[in-house]
N, C-alpha and C positions, 0 to 999 in steps of 0.2 A: 501549542508548540511555537517557538519563536519564528517569526517571518523575517528571514534575512538570507543573504547570499553568503555561503560559507567558503572556507578556504579551497575546497576541492573544486567547486564550480567556478569560483571567481578567478582562479589562476589562469592566465592566458587570455582573459577577456579584454577586448579593446573597449574601454568604457566610453563609447560615443553613441549611446542609445538614444538616438534622435529620430524624429519622423515616425515611421512605422515600427521601429525596433522596440522591443520590451523584454524584460526578464523578471521572473519572480522565483523565489526559493523558500524552502522550508527545511529547517535543521541547521547543522547536524544534530541528531539525537540518537544515542546508542550506536554510533558509527554509521548512521544512515542519513543521507541528505537527498532532497528532491529538488528538481529544478524544471521549470518550463520557460521557453524562450521563443522569440520570433526575430529573425534577422533578414533585412532586405539588403544590407551591405555586408562587407567582410566581417565575420563574427569573431574569429579567434586567430591570434598569432600562434605560431608553433610553441607548444608547451607540453608539459607532462605533469601528472599528479599521482599521489600514492594510493589511490583507491581504484577499484573497479568502476567503470562508467558503463551503464547499461541503459540504453534509451530506445525510444520509438519515434520515428519521424511522423509528424502529424499532417504536415502540408508542405507542398513544394518539393524541391530536390536539394538535399544536403550533400555537399562534396567536401571531402577531407583527405589529407595526405596521411598515410599510416603504414608503417612497415614497408616503405619503399614503393608504394603505389597509390594512385588516386582512387578513392572509393566513392561510390554514389549510393545514397539512400533515398528511397521514395516513400510516399505515405504507406504506413503499415509495416515497413521494414524495421528490423531490429538491429541496433548498432551495439557492438561490444568492444570496449577499449580496455586492455589489460593494464594493471598498475605499472607505472614508470615507463610507459610507451609514448614516445613523442607523437603529437598529432596537431592538426589545426582545424579550421572549419570555415566554410564560405557557401553562399548560395550557388546553386547550379543553374538557376534561371533568374530572370529579372523580377519574378514574382516573390522571391525570397523563400525562406523555409521556416517551419516551426517544428518544435520537438518537445518531448518530455523525457527526463532522464533521471535515473537513480544512481547515486554514488554510494558505495558500500565499502567499508574497511575490509581488506583482505583477511584479517584475523577472524572476522565473523564468518566469512565464506569458508575458511579453513576448518573452523569448528564444525560447521554443518557438513562439509565434505567428509570429514573423518567419520561421522555417523553414517553417511550415505554409502561410503566405501567399506565400512567395517573396520577401518584402521586409519591412522594418520596418513595423508597422501599429499603429493604436490598440489599446488593451486591449479585448477583446470585452466587451460589456455584454449579459447575458442578458435577453431580452425579458420573461420570466416569472420571478418569484421562486420559484414553486413549479411543478414540472413532473414529467414522467415520463421525463426524459432518461436513456436507458439507458447512454449512454457515460459520463456523470458517475457514475451509480449504480455501474457497474462499476469506475470509478476509485477511488471511496471504498472499495468492498469490497477491492480490491487493496491499497490503502494500509494497511488494517488487517491484511492478511495478512503484509505485510513492507515496511518502508522502511529496514531496517537496512543495506542495501548501496547504494552510489552508483548502480549501474545500475538498481536498483529505483526509486530516487527519480527518475531521469531518465525512466523509462518512465511513472511516475505523472504527472509534470508534462506530458509530451507528451499523455497521454490526457486530462488535465484541460483542456489547451488545446484539444484537438479538440472536447471536449464543450461548452466555453464558446463556441467558434465556431459550433457547431450551435445552441446556445441563442440566439445573436445573429443567426441566419439567414444566416451567412456560411460557405460551404463552403471547406475547405482546398484550396489549389491542388495538383494532381497533380505528383509529382516529374518534372522535365524528363527525367532519365535516371538510370540506376543505375550507380554507379561500381563495376563488378564487381571490379576489381583491389583497390580499397580494402576492399570487402566481404569478399573472400577473405582478405585479410590479417587483418582483424578477426576473422573466423570462426575462422581457424587459431589466432589468439592465445587466443580464448575457449576453444577446444577443448583447448588445451594447459595451461591454468592450473588449479591446484588451490587457489587462494587468491582472496580477494575482488578483483575487478577494479575499478580506479579509472577514472572517466570520462576523466581527463586522459591515462591510458595509451592508451586507445582512440583518443583524438583525435590523439595523437602518432604512433601506428602507422598510422592510416588517413588522416590529413590532413583528416578531416571533422569538423565540429561534432558534439557528442554527440547533439543532437536530429536532425540530418540523418542521421547514421549509424544511429540507432535507427529512423528512419522508413524509410530505404532497406533496412535489414536485415530489418525486418518484411515489407516488400513482396517481397523476394527469397526469404526463408527461412520466412515464415509465422509467425514468433514474434519476440519482443523479444530484444535482446542479453542482458538479465537472465535471461529464462526459458531461453535457450539455455545460458548459463553455468551456471545453477543445475542444469539437468538433466544436463549433462555431469559435474558434480561428484557428483551423486547416482548417476549411472551408475557412476562410478569407485568410490564407496563400496559400492554394491550388489554389484559384481563381487567385492568382497573380504570380504563378509559370510559368516561361517561360524560353526560351533558354538563355536569358541575365540576369536572376534573380541572385541576390546575396543571396544565401541561408542563410548565416550568418546574413545579415541585415534583411531578411524576418523573421527569427526566433525571433529576438529582437522585430520587429514590432508586432509580434503576441503574445508577452508576455512570451516567453520562455527564460530560463536562458542563453542558448547558442545553438549553432548549433547541438551539439551532443544530447541534450535533445529534441530539436525539431525533429530531424531525428528519434529518438527512438519512440516518440509519434506518428509521422506521419506514420511510418511503422506499428506500432501496430494497427492504425485505418484503414489504406488503403492497407496494405499488400506489399507495395513497399516503397523505400526511396523517398524523395523529388526529388533527382536527376533523379532517374529512372522514376518517374511520369512525370517530365518535358520533359525528353527525349522521352518518349512514345508519348506524346501529340505534340511534335515538329517533330516527325519523326526520332528521334535519335540525336546524337551529344553530345556536352558538355554543362554543365550548369555552368555559372560563379559563383564564390563565393568569390569576393574580390581578394586578391592576389593569391589565389589558385583556381583551378577549379576542379569540380567533373566530372569525365568521367565514363560512364557506359560501362562495358565490355559485352561480349556476353552472360554471365550468368545473367546479370542484377545487378551486384554488383558495387556499387559506388566506384570509385577509386579517390584519390586525387592526382592531378598532379601539381607539383610546377614549376614555370617558371624558 
């Protein structure tokens, strides 16, 4: 995914990132943009943008003017800014503040809300700009773990929509029924694929809207279609790891963009790198990876050794 600051995040930023100030962004992709930043000086002039902005303060105190009052967000707090609402941003202390934030197009939230409410409904408006909304906090964390795959983005939008409805004091409607035949078709398809699955593929196979399928799938199987697909691909790769494995080639065979992405997802799922896993199951040693090899030191850290 391209690494750049997109229009939603850049608007209103005073571009004087010197000293301790820094910013980094990813996207936008499919109406979603991610941003992390740290500011020790005044960060934003008053501005507005046409997306939802849902963030978590990571350090320091973030102060901003929004809807006629000064808001303060501390580490762990969730910030929700509605589309087209004017706001600014500044540090609340001399230590500055850091945060991560997701920008998402309202149309994506509207599509998910229609599924969650059982009919088209107005965009949810969070009652509080700063809260401890755990659903939204979890969604922001998941976004920064991965939005590189379409199913991951669908899961993110659905979770954001759920959190926004909670923040608006409106509970999602329960699914009227589970389409077991459609769910079985989708599950079988996910289980058989060793490549990234597109949302449109699942819609064609199941006959369900992507958000409806994701919602029913989680209710039936206890996880999202993205997580199910990811873990099946990781299981496939894990079963083929050995002392002579090419980790780079195995990553591609399991549908990952590259070895680094595969290693990151493998470690998140199993707690060790692929190299460490192979070494443990082979009694130690090196794991080949093409022209380079990964060796595991005494602390279990994979090192790349060049010939």
